[in-house]
C-alpha positions as CSV (number, residue, x, y, z in Angstrom):
1,M,116.3,86.7,90.7
2,N,114.5,90.0,90.7
3,V,113.4,91.1,94.2
4,E,113.1,94.5,95.8
5,I,113.3,94.7,99.6
6,I,111.8,97.8,101.0
7,P,112.2,98.6,104.7
8,I,109.0,99.8,106.5
9,K,109.7,103.4,107.6
10,A,107.0,105.9,108.6
11,K,107.6,109.1,106.6
12,G,104.5,111.2,107.6
13,R,100.9,110.3,107.1
14,W,101.1,108.6,103.7
15,H,104.1,107.5,101.7
16,V,103.9,105.4,98.5
17,V,106.6,102.8,98.6
18,F,105.9,100.9,95.3
19,R,103.8,101.4,92.2
20,E,103.3,99.1,89.2
21,D,102.6,101.5,86.4
22,E,98.9,102.4,86.7
23,K,97.8,99.0,88.0
24,W,98.3,99.2,91.7
25,Q,100.3,100.8,94.5
26,C,101.1,100.3,98.1
27,G,102.1,102.7,100.8
28,I,102.8,103.2,104.4
29,Y,100.0,104.9,106.3
30,V,100.4,106.4,109.8
31,P,97.1,108.1,110.9
32,E,97.7,111.6,112.1
33,N,94.6,111.4,114.4
34,E,95.1,110.3,118.0
35,S,91.5,109.9,119.0
36,L,88.0,109.6,117.5
37,E,87.4,113.3,118.4
38,D,90.5,114.4,116.4
39,I,88.9,113.2,113.1
40,K,87.4,116.1,111.2
41,F,86.6,114.4,107.9
42,L,86.0,111.0,106.4
43,E,87.1,109.9,102.9
44,L,85.3,107.9,100.3
45,H,87.2,106.5,97.3
46,N,85.9,105.3,93.9
47,A,87.7,101.9,94.5
48,P,88.3,99.6,97.5
49,E,91.5,100.0,99.6
50,L,93.1,97.1,101.4
51,F,94.6,97.9,104.9
52,I,97.0,95.6,106.8
53,L,98.2,96.5,110.3
54,I,102.0,96.2,110.3
55,K,102.8,97.5,113.8
56,G,101.2,99.1,116.8
57,K,97.5,100.0,117.1
58,I,95.1,101.7,114.7
59,N,91.4,102.0,114.8
60,L,89.6,102.3,111.5
61,V,86.5,104.6,111.7
62,L,83.8,103.7,109.2
63,M,80.4,105.2,108.4
64,D,77.7,102.9,107.2
65,E,75.0,103.9,104.7
66,G,72.7,105.0,107.5
67,G,75.3,107.5,108.8
68,K,76.2,105.4,111.9
69,V,79.9,105.5,112.8
70,H,81.8,102.3,113.7
71,E,85.2,102.0,115.3
72,I,87.1,98.9,114.2
73,P,90.4,98.1,116.1
74,M,92.7,96.6,113.6
75,E,94.4,93.3,114.4
76,E,97.7,92.0,112.9
77,G,97.2,89.1,110.6
78,K,93.8,90.4,109.2
79,L,93.0,92.2,105.9
80,Y,90.6,95.1,106.0
81,I,89.0,95.9,102.6
82,V,87.3,99.3,102.9
83,Q,84.7,100.5,100.5
84,T,82.8,103.1,102.6
85,W,83.4,106.5,104.2
86,H,86.5,106.1,106.5
87,N,89.4,107.5,108.4
88,A,91.6,106.2,111.2
89,Y,93.4,107.1,114.4
90,R,96.2,105.8,116.6
91,P,94.7,105.4,120.1
92,N,96.4,107.8,122.5
93,G,98.9,108.8,119.8
94,K,100.7,105.5,120.2
95,E,102.6,103.9,117.3
96,G,100.5,102.6,114.5
97,I,101.6,101.7,111.0
98,A,99.5,100.1,108.2
99,L,100.2,99.0,104.7
100,V,97.6,100.2,102.2
101,I,97.1,98.7,98.7
102,E,95.1,100.7,96.2
103,R,94.8,101.8,92.6
104,P,97.1,104.7,91.7
105,D,94.3,106.6,90.0
106,I,92.0,106.5,93.0
107,S,89.8,109.6,93.5
108,T,88.7,110.8,96.9
109,E,85.6,112.6,98.2
110,Y,85.7,114.3,101.6
111,R,82.9,114.7,104.2
112,N,83.3,116.9,107.2
113,V,82.3,115.3,110.5
114,N,82.0,116.1,114.2
115,L,82.7,112.9,116.1
116,S,82.8,114.4,119.6
117,R,81.3,112.1,122.2
């Protein structure tokens, strides 16, 4: 039997824990932002990303085609497939860990934002 068991450990903002050649990879994501106001940029990738909340609380921040920002509190047991401008934060800096699955050759654009209320 061939199985690899990988403990979930937060090692900074993003840490790839498994990659299958150039097909797909998964990593542990811990948002560095602690509030909506902390977010200074959004990311847009050339392929979808799948987010799964593993532990704690994370709010995804998404921008629609019209430029409106939406906050989505992640829930355990749900998959979030993101294909738009995005970032995330851990409300009040509390623990928040997600698993992200994506293509290894993903490219990223960045957009500066001011999300002060």
